N, C-alpha and C positions, 0 to 999 in steps of 0.2 A: 504494500500500500504506500503510495507516494505521500509526502508530507508537504503542507503549505502550498506554495505556488508551483504549478507545473513548469517544466523546462520549456519556456516559450520559444517560438521561432526566432524572435528577436535575439534571444540569448544565443541560440545556435549560430545565427549569422555573425554574431560578434564574439563568439567563443574564443577564437584565436587571439583576440585583442584584450580579452578579459584578464585582469590581474586578480588572481585568486589569493585569498588570505593565507598567511603562513600559519602553520600549526607546530606545536612542540609536544613531544612525548618523552617521558622518563620511563625506561625499562630497567627495573632494579632487581638484581639477583644477589643474594647474600653469600658470604663465606669465601669470596675470592675465587682463585683458580689454581691450576698447575701451570706455572709460568712457561716452562719450556714446551708444553703442549699447546700453549695459547699464542706464543709469538710467531708471526709469519716469517717466512724465509724469503730473502731477496732484497730488492731496493725499493725506493719510494714508489716508483711507477711500475716496476716489474717484480712482483712478489706473488708468493703462493700462500694461500691461507692455511693455517695450522690445523691439526686434528680437531681442536675444540671449535674453531671458527669455520671449518669446512662447509657446514650447512648453509653458510651465507654466500657461497661462491656464485650462485645465480645473480646476486646483487652486488658483486665486487665493485662495479663502477659506481655504485651508490654508497660506498663505505669510506670512512676515514678510520684507520686503525692506529691508535695512539699509544706509544710505549714511552716509559721514562718520565711520567708525570707523577709528582709526589703530592699526597694529601698532607701537606706540612701542617696545616691548621689542626689536624687530628692528633698531633703530638703535643698539644697544648690544652690546658684547662682540665677540668675534672672528667671522670668517667673511665670505664675499662675500654680496651681496644675496640670491641664490637660496638659499645655505646658511642664512643667517639667516631668510629668509622661511619656508622649510619647517620648519626646526628650531624656530622660535618659534610656528608656527601653532597648535599645540595645547598648547604648554608655557608660553608667555609668559615664558620664562627664557633667559638668555644661553647660547650654545653653550659647550662646554668648550674651554679652551685646549688645544692639542695639536699633534702633528706627523703626524696621520693623513691629512688630505685637503687638497690644495693649493687655493687660491682659483682660480676660473676665470680671473680677470683678472690674477692675480699668482701664478704657480706657486711663487715663493719664500716666500710666506706660507702658513701651514697652520693647520688647525683640527681639533678633535676632534668627538665626537658631541654630541647635544643635552644640555642641562644640567639637565633636570628631568623629572618625570613629566608625561605628556600627559593631557589632560582625559578622553580615552576610557578610558585605563588607570586613572585616578583613579576614574572612575565605575564601572568594572568591579570595582574593589576593594570597592565598596559594594553593587553590584547583582548581582554575578555569583556570590555564595556558593552559590546553590542550583541553578546550571545546570552542565551537563556541561563547557562551555567558559566561562571567565570573560569572554572576548572573542574576536572573530573578525576577523582582519586579511586582507583580500583585495586583490589587485592585478591590474591589467591591464597586462602588459608593463612592470612596474617594473624588473625585471631586475638593476639595479646594486645593489651593497651599499656605499653610502657615505652621508655626511650629507645629500647632495642628493636622496636617494631614500627617506628615512624620515620619517614623520609621527608615529609612535607610539612612546612610550618608557615603560618600566616605572619608570624613575628616571634619574638622571644617568648618562650613558654606557651606557644599557641599551636600545638600539633593538629594536623588535619588527618582524621582517621580514614583509612581506605575502606571501601565497601567490598566485603567478601562474597556476598550472596548475589548471583546473577539475577535472581528474581527481583531483588530490591533495585539493582541497576536498571533493569528493564522498566520497572514501575516509575523510577525517577525520571528516566529519559523519555519513555515512549507511551506511557499509559494514557496521558491526557490527549496527546495528538492522535492516538489510535481510536479514541472515542468520537462520537458524533460532535460536530462543531457547537451545537446548541448546549449540550451537556458541558463541554469544556468551557464555554463562555460563562455558564452559570457558576461553575466551580471557581473560575477566576474572579468573578464578581463577589462571590461569598468570601473568598480569601482577602480581597481588597477591603471589604467592609470590616473584617476582623482586624486587619492591619491598621486601618484608620482608627478603629477604637483603641487598639493597643497604643498607637502613637499619641492619641489624645491623653490617655492615662499617664504615659511617660512624661509628656509635657507638663501635666498638672503636678507630677511628682518632682520635677526638676528643681523648682524653687525651694523645696524643703530639704535639699541635700547640701552637704558640705562640698568643698571644692574637689576633693579626691573622688567622691562618689559621683559628682556631676560629670567629671571627665570620663569615668567608666560608662556612665549612662549615655553620654554623647556618642561614644564609640559604638554602643549597642544600637542607638537610634540610626546611626549611619548604616549599620548592617541591616536593620529592618527596612530602611529606605531602599537599600540595594535590592532586597527581596521584592519589594513593591514594584520597583522599576523593571525587574526582569520578568514579571508576570506576562508582559506582552511582547517579550523578545521574540522576533519572528522565526528564526531558524530557517533552514532550507536555502541553499544557494544554487542548486542545479538538479538535473533530472536523475541523479544517482542516489538520491535520498529515499530510503525505503525502510519501513519498520522491520527489524530483524525478527525471525521466527525463533522463539525461545524454547518451545517444546516443553518437556518436563525435566527441568534441571535436576542434577543429582544433589544429594545433601551436601552443603557447602563445607563441612568440616570432617568428612571421611577421607582418610589419607589417600586411598586409591582413586578417589574422584579428582585428584589434583589436575591431571592432564585435561580432562573434559571441561572442568571449571575454567581453566586458563583459556581454552579455545572460545568458550562462551563469552568470557569477559573481553577478549580481543575482538570478537565479531561486533560486540556492542560498542566498544570504544571506536572502532573504525567508522561505524555508522553514525555515531555522535558527531564525529568530525565531518563526515560527508554531508550531514544535515545541518551543519553549522550550529549545533547546539552548544558547542564549546570549541575552543581552539588550543586549549592546554589540557594535557591529561598525564596521568602516571599509572603505571602498572607494576605493582609490587608483588613479587613471588615470595610468599612466606615472610618470616622475620629472621633476623640474623642468627638466632640461636634455636631455631625451630627443630623439632624432632621429626622432620620430614624424611620418610623412608621411600626411596625411589624403587618401589616393588616392581613397577612395569619395566624396569631395567634389570630385573633379576637380583636386586639388592635387598639386604636384610638389616643394615645398620643405618642410623640416621645420618643425614648429610653433615650435621655438626660433628658427630663422632668421627666420621671419615676425614673431615677437614683437619682433625688433630692427630691423625695417624702418622706413623713414622714415614718420612720421605723415601726410605729404603723398602717400604712394604709395597711391592709392585702391584699386588692385587688391589689394595685399597687405593693406591695412586690411580690406577686405571679406572676405578669406580668414580673417583672425583672428576677425572677427564670425561667420563661418560655423562656425568651430570652436567658439566659445562657444555658439552656438545648438544645435549638434549635442550638446554636453555637456548642455545644458538638456533636450534630447529624451531623453537617457539618464536624467536625474533624473526626468523625467516618467514614463518607463517604470517606474522603481523605485516612484514614488508610486502608479502605477496597480496594480502588483502588490500593494503593501501594502493598498490600498483594496479589493482583491478578496478579502481574507481576512476573513471575518466574525468578530467577537468580541462576543457579546451583541447589543445593539441597535446597535453601531457596527462599526468595522473595526480591523484591525491598524494602519492609518495613524493612527487617532485616538489610539492610545496610544504612538505613536512620535514622537521628535524627531529631525529630520535637519538637520545643519549642512553647507551647501555652502560650502567655503572654498578658498583658493588661497594661493600663496606671495608674490606681489607684486600690486600693483594694476594697473600698466601696464608692459608689457615694455620699451618704449623707454627709460624713465627708471629702472626698477627701484624705483619708489616703493613704500613699504610703509605709506603713509598714505592715508586715504580708500579703504579696502579694500572690495571687493565681497563682501558676505555675504548669503546667503539661508538662512532657517530655514524648514522645512517640516514638516507633520504636525500632530499635535494635542497632544503632550506630556501626554496625559491631562487636558486642560483647563487646564493650568498657565499657558499663554500665550494672549494675545488675538491670534488670527491674522487674516489678511485685511487687512494694513496695510502701508504704505510709510512707513518712519521715517527721518528725516534727523537725524543727529547732528552735533555740532560738535567733532570731534577727540577724542571719548571713546576711552579705551584699550581695545584688544581683550582685555586681561586682565579688564576688567570684564564683557565679553561672556562670557568663560569662567566667571566667577562666576555669572552669570545662568543659563547652561546647567546648571550644577550644581544651582542652586536649583530650576530647573524640573524636574529629575529627582529632587527631594526629598532632595538632599544639601546640608545646611546649612553653607555656608562664606561667609566675608566677603572672602576674598582668594584669588587663584590665581596661580601662577607667582611671579615676583619682585614682592614687594609694593611696590617702588619705583614700579611702573607700574600700580598698582591702587588705585582709590579705593572699591571696593565693587561691588555688582552694577550692571550697565548698567540705567539707569532706563527705564521706559516700555514694557517688554515684557509687563506684566501678571502677573509672577510673584508 
C-alpha cells in the first residue's frame, strides 16, 4: 500500500534533477573483532576484502574501510572498557561520574550515563525538522537498560532506548498511515486536543516554580511542542514508499529468533527512510556484554565469553570470525535493501551514509585503539568511496566531525575537543 502522495508524472519527468535528502544510519555490533581476519589486503584502491568483510564484496565500490583510528576519548573518564567503548562510540565524550552502574571488573566502582550528545542525535537535530520522527532507534535483543546497552544520547545523561520489538516498530511507523484517512485524522485531532490541554496546564504551573524547575519545564515544553509539530509531518517523497508486511513476528527476546528479528527491523528501517518518515536511524545488535549464543552458526558459548578466549585457541578464534562475518552479511542485507529503492537515476543507498562501529577493537585486550570502522553508501556524493584507508592513530572524534560534514552539517569539532583536531582527512568531504 502506497503512503501519502503518489509518485506523480511531474516527479518522474524531473526525477533526474531531483536532489534527494541525505540519510544517516548507525550499524552497531559489540565486542570488536579478530583484527587480522578483518583487515583487507592490498592498497587504497586495489584491495581484497578480508574473511570477516567478504560478504560486503558486492558493495566494495560503496565502502570506505578505515584502519588505524583510535577511540582516544574512551581512555579517559570513568567506566570499565565496555562502558567507555559504547558510551564514547558516538559521543566522543567522557561518561558521567555517578553511582548508577557498577564496573564489570570492579563492582565497587560505579559510573553514570554517557556524557554528551551522540552524533546520530546531533545530526537528527539538523536533518530531522521536516520528518515525522527526528530519528529512529532500533535494537535486536538489546534488552538491558544500562550504560553498557546505549549508543544514542540526546545530551549528557539522556540515553535514547532502542526498540527491540518489530511489532512496536511497525505500530510506531506505519499503523496510522495504514488506516483509513478519516480515522487517522480523528486520532491526530484527539492527540492535539490532549497536547493543548497539557500545554495549558504546564503554562499555569510555570509561574509557581523556582528557576531550576522552570528551566527543566521549559525543556519539557519544547519536547511537547516538537511532538505537536510532527503530528502533521507528511512523509513520502517518491513512489517506492510502501507499508512493509510484518506477518507474525517471533518473540523478541528468544535467543534463536535473533536473525529473523534483525531482518524484520532492517526491512522497516529501510522503508522508514524510503517514506521519509525519518532521515536518521540506528540499528543496535544486542548490548556489549550480552549473553548472545550464535546457535545458527553451530555455537554453544556466548559471544562475550568467546571474545575473552585465548588468542591461541583456534576454534574459538574462528567462532569470533564467524560472528563478525555473519554481522557483515546483515550489513550487506541492509545495503542490498537500500540499493533496491530507486531514487531518480540512483538509489536510496546513494544518498545514505552508514557507519558500522563497535565498542572495542579486540575482546581479549579491551583495546579501544586501532578500531575497526566501515563506512558504506554514497552520502550523496560527499565521500570518495571504494577505498581502504590506513591511519596512524587519528582520533575517532575527528571521524565524527567528518561524518557531520559529509551530511552537510558544518562543524570543526565533536565531543570533547581535547581529543579532536578537526575532520578526519582523506575521506573526500
